C-alpha positions in Angstrom: 12.8 -25.7 -0.3 11.5 -22.6 1.3 10.2 -19.8 -1.8 11.6 -16.3 -1.1 12.4 -13.3 -3.2 16.5 -14.8 -3.6 15.2 -18.1 -5.2 12.2 -17.5 -6.7 11.5 -16.1 -10.2 8.8 -13.9 -11.3 7.4 -16.1 -13.7 7.0 -18.4 -10.7 4.8 -16.2 -8.8 2.8 -15.2 -12.3 2.2 -19.3 -12.7 0.6 -19.2 -9.3 -1.5 -16.7 -9.6 -2.6 -17.7 -12.8 -3.9 -21.0 -11.8 -4.4 -19.8 -8.6 -7.4 -17.8 -10.2 -8.5 -20.2 -12.8 -9.2 -23.3 -10.3 -11.5 -20.3 -9.3 -12.8 -19.8 -12.4 -12.3 -15.5 -11.7 -11.5 -14.8 -14.9 -14.6 -14.0 -16.5 -13.7 -11.2 -13.4 -10.1 -10.1 -14.2 -10.4 -7.1 -16.5 -8.8 -5.2 -16.7 -10.6 -2.6 -15.2 -11.7 -4.4 -12.4 -8.4 -5.5 -10.9 -7.4 -1.0 -11.7 -10.2 -0.7 -8.9 -9.0 -3.8 -7.0 -5.4 -2.7 -6.8 -7.0 1.0 -6.0 -9.4 -0.5 -2.8 -6.2 -3.2 -1.1 -4.1 0.4 -1.4 -6.4 2.0 0.3 -6.4 -0.6 2.8 -2.7 -0.6 3.3 -3.1 2.6 3.3 -5.4 3.3 6.3 -2.4 0.9 8.4 -0.4 4.1 8.5 -3.3 6.2 8.8 -1.9 9.2 12.0 1.3 7.4 12.1 4.4 9.4 13.3 7.1 9.0 10.6 8.6 6.8 13.0 5.6 4.1 14.0 5.7 4.1 10.3 9.6 3.0 10.4 8.6 0.1 13.5 6.0 -0.9 11.9 7.7 -4.6 11.5 7.6 -5.1 15.6 4.5 -3.2 15.7 1.0 -6.4 16.2 0.2 -4.8 13.0 2.9 -6.4 10.4 0.8 -9.4 9.7 -1.9 -7.3 8.4 0.2 -5.1 6.5 2.0 -8.2 5.1 -1.8 -9.7 3.4 -2.5 -5.9 2.4 0.8 -5.4 0.7 0.3 -9.5 -0.8 -3.3 -8.1 -2.1 -2.1 -4.7 -3.9 1.0 -7.3 -5.2 -1.8 -10.0 -6.4 -4.4 -7.8 -8.2 -1.0 -5.8 -10.0 0.7 -9.3 -11.3 -3.2 -10.9 -11.9 -3.0 -7.8 -14.5 -0.4 -8.1 -16.1 -1.6 -11.9 -16.3 -4.3 -10.6 -18.5 -2.4 -8.3 -20.5 0.4 -9.8 -21.5 2.9 -7.7 -19.6 6.2 -9.0 -18.9 6.5 -7.4 -15.4 10.5 -7.5 -16.0 11.1 -5.8 -18.5 8.5 -2.9 -18.1 9.9 -2.7 -15.1 13.5 -1.4 -16.6 11.5 0.0 -18.7 9.9 2.5 -15.6 13.9 2.6 -14.5 14.9 3.3 -17.3 12.6 6.1 -17.8 12.5 7.6 -14.0 16.4 8.2 -14.1 16.4 10.7 -17.3 13.5 12.4 -15.7 15.2 12.3 -12.5 18.9 12.1 -13.0 21.5 11.6 -10.3 22.6 14.9 -8.7 25.9 15.9 -9.3 28.2 16.4 -6.6 31.0 18.3 -5.9 34.7 17.1 -4.5 35.2 20.6 -3.9 34.9 22.4 -0.2 
């Protein structure tokens, strides 16, 4: 079965990245500082794809010849983020749930009046 978002647990992805890093003996280079820098570098490469595009061009990027490049840069960002969570023992699902709850408090849903 092909992996996709609907049938793959986060831990499976974390393990795949952990094994990839270990097989190449990259652990010594994967300090939190180096990983944070790598996230920023790859994020800049991701942003470069959108540089000078109109909002409409950006929305239609999936139809562009640059879409595969975008997927690769986004994957790099996510792989480095997951590598950092592996390095620091951070549970991604818990981290995200905690942040969404915090954002819910900070940015409550607007109250919509049904009165006209």
